[in-house]
C-alpha positions as CSV (number, residue, x, y, z in Angstrom):
1,M,92.7,57.3,86.2
2,S,93.4,60.6,84.6
3,H,91.0,63.4,84.8
4,Q,92.1,64.7,81.4
5,H,89.6,62.3,79.7
6,A,86.1,63.6,79.1
7,H,84.5,60.4,80.2
8,Q,85.0,56.7,80.6
9,E,82.5,53.9,80.0
10,Q,82.8,50.8,82.1
11,G,80.0,48.4,81.4
12,R,76.8,50.4,81.9
13,I,78.5,53.2,83.9
14,V,79.4,56.6,82.4
15,E,81.9,58.7,84.3
16,I,82.5,62.3,83.3
17,D,85.1,64.7,84.6
18,G,83.4,67.8,85.9
19,K,85.9,70.1,84.1
20,D,85.0,68.5,80.8
21,I,81.3,69.5,81.0
22,A,80.5,72.2,78.5
23,K,79.8,75.6,80.0
24,V,76.2,76.7,79.6
25,D,74.8,80.0,80.9
26,L,71.8,79.2,83.1
27,M,68.7,81.3,82.8
28,E,68.3,84.0,85.5
29,P,65.5,82.2,87.5
30,L,67.8,79.2,88.0
31,H,70.6,81.2,89.6
32,P,69.3,81.1,93.2
33,V,68.8,77.3,93.0
34,S,72.2,76.9,91.4
35,D,73.9,78.8,94.1
36,L,72.1,76.8,96.9
37,L,73.2,73.5,95.3
38,Y,76.7,74.6,94.8
39,K,77.3,76.1,98.2
40,T,75.8,73.2,100.1
41,T,77.6,70.5,98.0
42,R,80.9,72.4,98.3
43,Y,80.5,72.7,102.0
44,L,79.8,69.0,102.4
45,F,82.7,68.0,100.0
46,A,85.2,70.4,101.6
47,S,84.4,70.2,105.3
48,G,84.2,66.5,105.8
49,R,82.1,67.2,108.8
50,F,79.3,64.8,108.1
51,T,79.7,61.1,107.3
52,V,77.1,58.3,106.8
53,N,75.0,60.0,109.6
54,A,74.4,63.2,107.6
55,P,70.9,64.5,107.7
56,F,70.5,64.2,103.9
57,K,72.5,62.6,101.2
58,G,71.8,64.9,98.3
59,F,69.0,66.8,96.5
60,L,65.7,66.0,94.9
61,L,65.0,68.6,92.2
62,Y,61.4,68.8,91.1
63,G,59.5,71.1,88.7
64,P,57.8,71.1,85.3
65,V,59.4,69.4,82.3
66,G,62.0,71.5,80.5
67,T,62.9,73.8,83.4
68,G,66.6,72.9,83.2
69,K,66.9,70.5,86.1
70,T,69.5,68.2,84.4
71,E,71.6,71.0,83.0
72,L,71.5,72.7,86.5
73,V,73.2,69.6,88.0
74,K,75.8,69.5,85.3
75,Q,76.7,73.2,85.7
76,V,76.9,72.8,89.5
77,T,79.2,69.9,89.0
78,R,81.3,71.9,86.5
79,R,81.6,74.8,88.9
80,L,82.6,72.5,91.7
81,A,85.3,70.8,89.5
82,Y,87.0,74.1,88.7
83,D,86.7,75.7,92.1
84,M,88.0,72.5,93.9
85,Q,90.6,71.5,91.3
86,D,93.5,72.1,93.6
87,K,92.1,69.8,96.3
88,A,89.9,67.3,94.6
89,V,88.7,65.7,91.3
90,V,85.0,66.1,90.8
91,K,83.2,63.5,88.8
92,L,79.7,63.1,87.5
93,I,78.0,59.8,87.0
94,P,74.7,60.4,85.0
95,V,72.1,57.7,85.3
96,D,68.9,57.5,83.1
97,S,66.4,56.1,85.6
98,A,64.0,55.1,82.8
99,V,66.7,52.8,81.3
100,I,67.4,51.2,84.7
101,A,63.8,50.5,85.4
102,S,63.8,47.2,83.7
103,P,61.0,44.8,84.5
104,R,63.5,41.9,84.5
105,W,63.8,40.7,88.1
106,G,67.1,41.5,89.6
107,E,68.6,43.4,86.7
108,S,68.0,46.9,87.9
109,E,69.3,46.0,91.4
110,Q,72.4,44.8,89.7
111,V,72.9,48.1,87.9
112,F,72.5,50.0,91.2
113,N,75.2,47.8,92.8
114,E,77.5,48.4,89.8
115,I,77.1,52.2,90.1
116,F,78.0,52.3,93.8
117,S,80.8,49.7,93.4
118,H,82.2,51.9,90.6
119,V,82.3,54.8,93.0
120,K,84.2,52.7,95.6
121,E,86.7,51.7,92.9
122,L,87.1,55.3,91.8
123,R,88.0,56.1,95.3
124,R,90.8,53.6,95.2
125,Q,92.2,54.8,91.8
126,T,91.9,58.5,92.2
127,I,93.3,61.0,94.7
128,N,90.5,62.6,96.7
129,P,87.6,62.1,94.2
130,K,84.3,63.8,94.9
131,V,81.4,62.2,93.0
132,V,77.9,63.5,91.9
133,I,75.5,60.8,90.9
134,L,72.6,62.1,88.9
135,F,69.4,60.1,88.6
136,D,67.3,61.7,85.9
137,D,63.5,61.1,86.1
138,I,63.8,59.1,89.3
139,E,60.0,58.7,89.5
140,S,60.6,55.8,87.0
141,L,62.3,54.0,89.9
142,M,60.9,55.3,93.2
143,L,57.2,54.9,92.8
144,A,55.3,55.5,96.0
145,R,54.3,52.3,97.8
146,G,50.6,51.6,97.4
147,M,50.3,53.3,94.0
148,S,48.5,51.2,91.4
149,A,51.4,51.6,89.0
150,A,53.9,50.3,91.5
151,R,54.9,46.6,91.2
152,E,56.7,44.3,93.5
153,W,60.0,44.9,91.7
154,H,59.6,48.6,92.5
155,Y,59.6,47.8,96.2
156,S,62.7,45.7,95.7
157,L,64.4,48.6,93.8
158,N,63.4,51.0,96.6
159,S,64.9,48.8,99.2
160,V,68.2,48.3,97.4
161,L,68.7,52.0,96.5
162,F,67.7,53.2,100.0
163,H,70.3,50.8,101.6
164,L,73.0,52.1,99.2
165,V,72.2,55.7,99.7
166,D,72.1,55.3,103.5
167,N,75.7,54.1,103.4
168,L,76.9,57.1,101.4
169,N,79.2,59.7,102.9
170,P,78.1,63.1,101.5
171,S,81.5,64.5,102.1
172,E,82.6,62.1,99.3
173,T,79.5,61.4,97.2
174,M,76.3,63.3,96.6
175,I,73.1,62.2,95.0
176,F,71.1,64.5,92.8
177,A,67.8,63.3,91.5
178,T,65.3,65.0,89.1
179,T,61.6,64.5,88.7
180,N,58.6,66.3,87.2
181,R,56.2,64.1,89.2
182,L,56.9,64.7,92.9
183,D,53.5,63.2,93.7
184,L,54.7,59.8,92.5
185,M,57.8,59.7,94.7
186,D,58.2,57.3,97.5
187,I,58.2,59.3,100.8
188,A,61.3,57.4,101.9
189,I,63.4,59.0,99.1
190,K,62.2,62.4,100.1
191,T,63.5,61.9,103.6
192,R,67.0,61.0,102.3
193,L,67.2,63.8,99.7
194,Y,66.6,67.5,100.4
195,S,63.7,68.6,98.0
196,V,64.3,71.8,96.0
197,E,61.8,73.2,93.6
198,V,63.2,74.3,90.2
199,P,60.9,77.2,89.1
200,A,59.2,77.4,85.8
201,V,60.8,80.1,83.6
202,P,58.5,83.2,83.4
203,M,57.2,84.3,80.0
204,E,59.2,87.5,80.1
205,T,62.5,85.4,80.3
206,L,61.4,83.0,77.6
207,M,60.7,85.9,75.2
208,E,64.1,87.4,76.0
209,A,65.6,84.0,75.1
210,A,63.6,84.0,71.8
211,Q,64.8,87.6,71.0
212,K,68.4,86.6,71.6
213,L,68.1,83.5,69.3
214,L,66.4,85.7,66.7
215,D,69.2,88.2,66.9
216,S,71.7,85.5,66.1
217,M,69.7,84.1,63.2
218,L,68.5,87.3,61.5
219,G,70.4,90.4,60.7
220,P,69.5,93.8,62.1
221,E,67.8,94.8,58.9
222,K,65.0,92.3,59.5
223,S,63.3,94.0,62.4
224,K,59.8,93.6,60.9
225,D,60.3,89.9,60.5
226,K,61.6,89.7,64.1
227,D,58.5,91.4,65.4
228,K,56.3,89.1,63.4
229,V,58.2,85.9,64.6
230,L,58.2,87.1,68.2
231,K,54.4,87.6,68.2
232,D,53.9,84.2,66.8
233,V,56.3,82.6,69.3
234,E,54.6,84.3,72.2
235,S,51.2,83.1,71.0
236,R,52.4,79.5,70.8
237,L,54.0,79.6,74.2
238,R,50.9,81.0,75.9
239,A,48.9,78.1,74.5
240,L,51.0,75.7,76.6
241,E,50.4,74.9,80.2
242,H,54.0,74.9,81.2
243,P,56.1,76.5,78.4
244,N,59.9,76.1,78.7
245,I,63.1,77.1,77.1
246,R,63.1,74.0,74.8
247,D,59.7,75.0,73.5
248,T,60.9,78.6,73.0
249,R,63.9,77.6,70.9
250,Q,61.8,75.2,68.8
251,F,59.0,77.6,68.2
252,T,61.5,80.4,67.3
253,I,63.2,78.4,64.6
254,M,60.0,76.9,63.2
255,S,58.2,80.4,63.2
256,C,61.1,81.8,61.3
257,I,60.8,79.1,58.6
258,E,57.0,79.1,58.4
259,L,56.7,82.9,58.2
260,G,59.5,83.2,55.7
261,A,61.9,85.2,57.9
262,L,64.8,83.0,56.8
263,S,64.2,83.3,53.1
264,E,66.9,85.1,51.1
């Protein structure tokens, strides 16, 4: 299996070569988290010191919606792929937990088994592969036992995933999971994955992002329009409980249009 291809789809499994992930500059508040994830994963991948008895099998990233948790994992995977390219092939398998959380009995468990079987097959076909499995919005799957929203099939899913994760060797495969509802998570997954908070982006950083986007959209001669748009964007952001970079970009574009800053 060549790592020259951006990704391969086999059934419901998507496999992406880390070197084919587009480079994105993470916002400054995410750099410490990114470095921690990168250094830890690289150590586990490179040292081979821990096997199935490792103290944890990956990371549980939690924080408000739109803080960049998913992109963070992608960029860490990309960095690992380039830094380890002489020794290993780093792959990303992204999993949308909401899609897997099917109420049909047995179907979700089957997808879990397909994912981990795919990793085993990849190990047979590729020289020294290192795999990052990303479970986005994992609270869709791992509801805490006893919660009113949890059903019997959630318990079955938990049991299957815990068994599969327990048998992982983190020197070969690491689990990354994201959630914006840590309070909903089953405690058992928290004991298997190291929890890392992804901080909300401060207003100052969001406004810097808005300014940068404005500079790319408007010429230097429209300074008055920029000031007007920035004031409107900041007002909209402050009205939100947890403003994020997505909100910032959307508000910046819409404010430009609504305030006539883009008119010729």
